[in-house]
DSSP file (Angstrom, degrees, kcal/mol; ACC not computed):
  #  RESIDUE AA STRUCTURE BP1 BP2  ACC     N-H-->O    O-->H-N    N-H-->O    O-->H-N    TCO  KAPPA ALPHA  PHI   PSI    X-CA   Y-CA   Z-CA
    1    1 A M              0   0    0      0, 0.0     2,-0.4     0, 0.0     0, 0.0   0.000 360.0 360.0 360.0 129.0    0.0    0.0    0.0
    2    2 A Q        -     0   0    0      1,-0.0     2,-0.5     2,-0.0     0, 0.0  -0.679 360.0-145.4 -84.9 130.9    1.4    3.4   -1.0
    3    3 A T        -     0   0    0     -2,-0.4     2,-0.5    63,-0.0    -1,-0.0  -0.828  12.6-131.7 -97.4 133.1    1.3    6.1    1.6
    4    4 A T        -     0   0    0     -2,-0.5    62,-0.1     1,-0.0    -2,-0.0  -0.717  15.3-139.1 -85.4 128.5    0.7    9.7    0.4
    5    5 A I        -     0   0    0     -2,-0.5    59,-0.1    60,-0.1    60,-0.1  -0.757  24.3-120.3 -86.7 126.0    3.1   12.2    1.9
    6    6 A P        -     0   0    0      0, 0.0    -1,-0.0     0, 0.0     0, 0.0  -0.328  25.5-116.9 -66.0 147.7    1.3   15.4    2.9
    7    7 A T     >  -     0   0    0      1,-0.1     4,-2.3     4,-0.0     3,-0.3  -0.384  28.0-106.2 -76.2 161.0    2.4   18.6    1.2
    8    8 A P  H  > S+     0   0    0      0, 0.0     4,-2.5     0, 0.0     5,-0.2   0.879 123.1  54.9 -55.8 -37.3    3.9   21.4    3.2
    9    9 A L  H  > S+     0   0    0      1,-0.2     4,-2.3     2,-0.2     5,-0.1   0.892 106.9  50.3 -64.6 -37.7    0.7   23.4    2.8
   10   10 A T  H  > S+     0   0    0     -3,-0.3     4,-2.7     2,-0.2    -1,-0.2   0.910 109.1  51.3 -64.7 -42.5   -1.3   20.4    4.2
   11   11 A I  H  X S+     0   0    0     -4,-2.3     4,-2.4     1,-0.2    -2,-0.2   0.925 110.6  49.0 -60.7 -43.8    1.1   20.2    7.2
   12   12 A R  H  X S+     0   0    0     -4,-2.5     4,-2.3     1,-0.2    -2,-0.2   0.905 111.4  49.3 -62.6 -41.2    0.6   23.9    7.9
   13   13 A K  H  X S+     0   0    0     -4,-2.3     4,-2.1     2,-0.2    -2,-0.2   0.910 110.8  49.8 -64.7 -41.7   -3.2   23.5    7.6
   14   14 A L  H  X S+     0   0    0     -4,-2.7     4,-1.2     2,-0.2    -2,-0.2   0.901 111.0  49.6 -64.2 -40.6   -3.2   20.6   10.1
   15   15 A L  H  <>S+     0   0    0     -4,-2.4     5,-2.8     1,-0.2     3,-0.4   0.912 108.7  53.3 -62.2 -41.4   -1.0   22.6   12.5
   16   16 A R  H ><5S+     0   0    0     -4,-2.3     3,-1.6     1,-0.2    -2,-0.2   0.892 104.5  54.8 -61.4 -40.0   -3.5   25.5   12.2
   17   17 A L  H 3<5S+     0   0    0     -4,-2.1    -1,-0.2     1,-0.3    -2,-0.2   0.802 107.2  51.3 -63.5 -28.2   -6.4   23.1   13.1
   18   18 A K  T 3<5S-     0   0    0     -4,-1.2    -1,-0.3    -3,-0.4    -2,-0.2   0.393 128.3-100.2 -89.1   2.8   -4.5   22.2   16.2
   19   19 A G  T < 5S+     0   0    0     -3,-1.6     2,-0.4     1,-0.3    -3,-0.2   0.657  81.8 125.2  92.7  16.6   -4.0   25.9   17.1
   20   20 A Y      < -     0   0    0     -5,-2.8    -1,-0.3    -6,-0.1     2,-0.3  -0.895  35.1-174.5-115.1 139.7   -0.5   26.4   15.9
   21   21 A T     >  -     0   0    0     -2,-0.4     4,-2.5     1,-0.1     5,-0.2  -0.755  44.3-104.9-112.8 169.2    1.1   28.8   13.5
   22   22 A I  H  > S+     0   0    0     -2,-0.3     4,-2.5     1,-0.2     5,-0.2   0.914 123.4  50.3 -59.8 -40.7    4.7   28.7   12.3
   23   23 A R  H  > S+     0   0    0      2,-0.2     4,-2.5     1,-0.2    -1,-0.2   0.931 110.6  47.2 -64.5 -46.2    5.3   31.7   14.6
   24   24 A K  H  > S+     0   0    0      1,-0.2     4,-2.3     2,-0.2    -1,-0.2   0.917 114.1  48.0 -62.8 -42.7    3.7   30.1   17.7
   25   25 A L  H  X S+     0   0    0     -4,-2.5     4,-2.3     2,-0.2    -1,-0.2   0.912 111.1  50.9 -64.5 -42.3    5.6   26.9   17.1
   26   26 A A  H  X>S+     0   0    0     -4,-2.5     5,-2.4    -5,-0.2     4,-0.8   0.907 110.9  48.6 -61.6 -42.4    8.9   28.7   16.7
   27   27 A M  H ><5S+     0   0    0     -4,-2.5     3,-0.5     1,-0.2    -1,-0.2   0.914 111.4  49.9 -64.4 -42.5    8.3   30.6   19.9
   28   28 A E  H 3<5S+     0   0    0     -4,-2.3    -2,-0.2     1,-0.2    -1,-0.2   0.894 117.2  40.3 -62.1 -40.3    7.5   27.4   21.8
   29   29 A L  H 3<5S-     0   0    0     -4,-2.3    -1,-0.2    -5,-0.2    -2,-0.2   0.493 107.6-124.6 -87.8  -4.1   10.6   25.7   20.5
   30   30 A E  T <<5S+     0   0    0     -4,-0.8     2,-0.3    -3,-0.5    -3,-0.2   0.920  71.3 122.4  55.8  46.5   12.8   28.8   20.8
   31   31 A R      < -     0   0    0     -5,-2.4    -1,-0.2    -6,-0.1    -2,-0.1  -0.841  69.0 -91.3-127.2 165.4   13.8   28.5   17.2
   32   32 A S     >  -     0   0    0     -2,-0.3     4,-1.9     1,-0.1     5,-0.2  -0.424  28.2-122.2 -76.9 155.0   13.4   31.1   14.4
   33   33 A T  H  > S+     0   0    0      1,-0.2     4,-2.6     2,-0.2     5,-0.2   0.849 114.9  58.7 -63.1 -32.4   10.3   31.1   12.2
   34   34 A T  H  > S+     0   0    0      2,-0.2     4,-2.7     1,-0.2    -1,-0.2   0.912 104.0  50.3 -62.7 -42.7   12.7   30.6    9.2
   35   35 A S  H  > S+     0   0    0      2,-0.2     4,-1.8     1,-0.2    -2,-0.2   0.927 112.7  45.5 -61.4 -45.9   14.0   27.3   10.8
   36   36 A V  H  X S+     0   0    0     -4,-1.9     4,-2.5     1,-0.2    -2,-0.2   0.924 113.6  50.0 -64.3 -44.1   10.5   26.0   11.3
   37   37 A H  H  X S+     0   0    0     -4,-2.6     4,-2.3     1,-0.2     6,-0.2   0.919 109.2  51.5 -59.5 -45.6    9.4   27.0    7.8
   38   38 A R  H  <>S+     0   0    0     -4,-2.7     5,-2.2     1,-0.2     6,-1.4   0.853 111.0  48.2 -63.8 -35.3   12.5   25.3    6.2
   39   39 A V  H ><5S+     0   0    0     -4,-1.8     3,-1.4     3,-0.2    -1,-0.2   0.935 110.8  49.8 -69.9 -46.2   11.7   22.1    8.1
   40   40 A I  H 3<5S+     0   0    0     -4,-2.5    -2,-0.2     1,-0.3    -1,-0.2   0.898 114.0  45.9 -58.8 -40.4    8.1   22.1    7.1
   41   41 A Y  T 3<5S-     0   0    0     -4,-2.3    -1,-0.3    -5,-0.2    -2,-0.2   0.408 114.1-117.5 -86.2   2.7    9.0   22.7    3.5
   42   42 A G  T < 5S+     0   0    0     -3,-1.4    -3,-0.2     2,-0.2    -4,-0.1   0.646  80.2 122.0  75.7  14.6   11.7   20.0    3.5
   43   43 A V  S   <S+     0   0    0     -5,-2.2     2,-0.3    -6,-0.2    -4,-0.2   0.861  82.6   6.7 -77.1 -36.3   14.5   22.4    2.8
   44   44 A S  S    S-     0   0    0     -6,-1.4     2,-0.4    -9,-0.2    -2,-0.2  -0.878  74.4-125.4-138.1 171.0   16.4   21.5    6.0
   45   45 A R        +     0   0    0     -2,-0.3     2,-0.3    -3,-0.1     3,-0.1  -0.939  23.1 169.0-123.9 144.5   16.0   18.9    8.7
   46   46 A S     >  -     0   0    0     -2,-0.4     4,-3.1     1,-0.1     5,-0.3  -0.864  21.2-157.5-150.2 114.6   15.8   19.2   12.5
   47   47 A R  H  > S+     0   0    0     -2,-0.3     4,-2.6     1,-0.2     5,-0.2   0.875  96.9  55.0 -59.7 -35.9   14.9   16.2   14.6
   48   48 A Y  H  > S+     0   0    0      2,-0.2     4,-1.9     1,-0.2    -1,-0.2   0.948 114.0  37.7 -63.1 -50.4   13.8   18.5   17.3
   49   49 A I  H  > S+     0   0    0      2,-0.2     4,-2.4     1,-0.2     5,-0.2   0.926 118.1  49.7 -69.0 -45.3   11.4   20.5   15.1
   50   50 A E  H  X S+     0   0    0     -4,-3.1     4,-2.5     1,-0.2    -2,-0.2   0.906 110.5  52.0 -59.1 -41.7   10.2   17.5   13.2
   51   51 A G  H  X S+     0   0    0     -4,-2.6     4,-2.2    -5,-0.3    -1,-0.2   0.906 110.2  46.7 -63.2 -42.6    9.6   15.6   16.4
   52   52 A R  H  X S+     0   0    0     -4,-1.9     4,-2.5     2,-0.2    -1,-0.2   0.913 112.4  49.6 -68.1 -41.8    7.5   18.4   17.9
   53   53 A I  H  X S+     0   0    0     -4,-2.4     4,-2.3     1,-0.2    -2,-0.2   0.918 111.3  50.6 -61.2 -42.0    5.4   18.8   14.7
   54   54 A S  H  X>S+     0   0    0     -4,-2.5     5,-2.3    -5,-0.2     4,-0.5   0.893 109.3  50.7 -63.2 -40.3    4.9   15.0   14.7
   55   55 A E  H ><5S+     0   0    0     -4,-2.2     3,-0.8     3,-0.2    -2,-0.2   0.930 111.0  48.5 -61.5 -45.7    3.7   15.1   18.3
   56   56 A I  H 3<5S+     0   0    0     -4,-2.5    -2,-0.2     1,-0.2    -1,-0.2   0.903 117.0  41.3 -61.4 -42.0    1.3   17.8   17.7
   57   57 A L  H 3<5S-     0   0    0     -4,-2.3    -1,-0.2    -5,-0.2    -2,-0.2   0.403 108.9-125.3 -89.7   2.6   -0.1   16.0   14.6
   58   58 A E  T <<5S+     0   0    0     -3,-0.8     2,-0.2    -4,-0.5    -3,-0.2   0.922  75.9  91.3  54.7  52.3   -0.1   12.7   16.4
   59   59 A T  S   <S-     0   0    0     -5,-2.3    -1,-0.2    -6,-0.1    -2,-0.1  -0.740  76.3 -88.2-149.3-164.1    2.0   10.9   13.7
   60   60 A T     >  -     0   0    0     -2,-0.2     4,-1.7    -3,-0.1     3,-0.5  -0.853  27.2-118.7-118.4 155.5    5.7   10.2   12.9
   61   61 A P  H  > S+     0   0    0      0, 0.0     4,-3.0     0, 0.0     5,-0.4   0.864 113.4  62.2 -58.0 -35.0    8.2   12.2   10.9
   62   62 A N  H  > S+     0   0    0      1,-0.2     4,-1.4     2,-0.2     5,-0.2   0.890 106.3  43.6 -58.4 -40.3    8.5    9.3    8.5
   63   63 A L  H  4 S+     0   0    0     -3,-0.5    -1,-0.2     2,-0.2     0, 0.0   0.813 117.1  46.2 -75.9 -30.0    4.8    9.7    7.5
   64   64 A L  H  < S+     0   0    0     -4,-1.7    -2,-0.2   -59,-0.1    -1,-0.2   0.891 129.5  20.1 -79.4 -39.6    5.0   13.5    7.3
   65   65 A W  H  < S-     0   0    0     -4,-3.0    -3,-0.2    -5,-0.2    -2,-0.2   0.447 100.4-118.6-113.6  -1.8    8.2   13.8    5.3
   66   66 A G     <  +     0   0    0     -4,-1.4     2,-0.2    -5,-0.4    -4,-0.2   0.791  48.4 168.3  74.0  29.1    8.6   10.4    3.7
   67   67 A Y              0   0    0     -6,-0.4    -1,-0.2    -5,-0.2    -2,-0.1  -0.499 360.0 360.0 -75.3 144.7   11.9    9.3    5.3
   68   68 A K              0   0    0     -2,-0.2    -1,-0.1     0, 0.0    -6,-0.0   0.406 360.0 360.0 -94.0 360.0   12.8    5.7    4.9
């Protein structure tokens, strides 16, 4: 069975439904909004940021970003 990887826009919408914006998440994690944005869009990686986003969305980084 093929799993569909959500787009960055979908991840942002799901975060919004849980009450989070990129800015709020960045403030909570004490990281820059640019860092959080780059992780969501797959430009860079941060286990810390990916892990928190995964916790909020109740899933795993593998399912969100398609890591093997």
